[in-house]
C-alpha positions, 0 to 999 in steps of 0.5 A: 710356381706352376699351375695346370688348367684341366678340363675334365668334362671336355674331352679333347681339350688339352691341359694348359700349363701356366709356367710362371704363377704368382699369388696376388698380394692381399692389398691388390686382390679384389676378393680378400677371403680367397687367394688369387693368382696370376700367370706372369707369362700369359696374364690370366688371373683366377680366384682359387676354387674347385674349378680353377687351375691347380697349383703344382708342387715340385714333385708333380712339376718335374713329371707332368707327362706322368700325370697329364695327357695332351699338355700345352703351355700357356701363350705369352701376352694373352 
């Protein structure tokens, strides 16, 4: 699964694509009421919210350049 992190309010900051995202199982989560995710590639973790990275469906994954400008991919070992 992939996710994008978009900074709409900050012009010039690239859209970050997290390439290997997994949902953290409920027994490992710190907050039980919200879904938590982590990128296995860079190690970033986040709780699902309006400002968190957006999980992409397959149709968007295949055509990222049509939806987002200035794309970079997350860096391994963050």
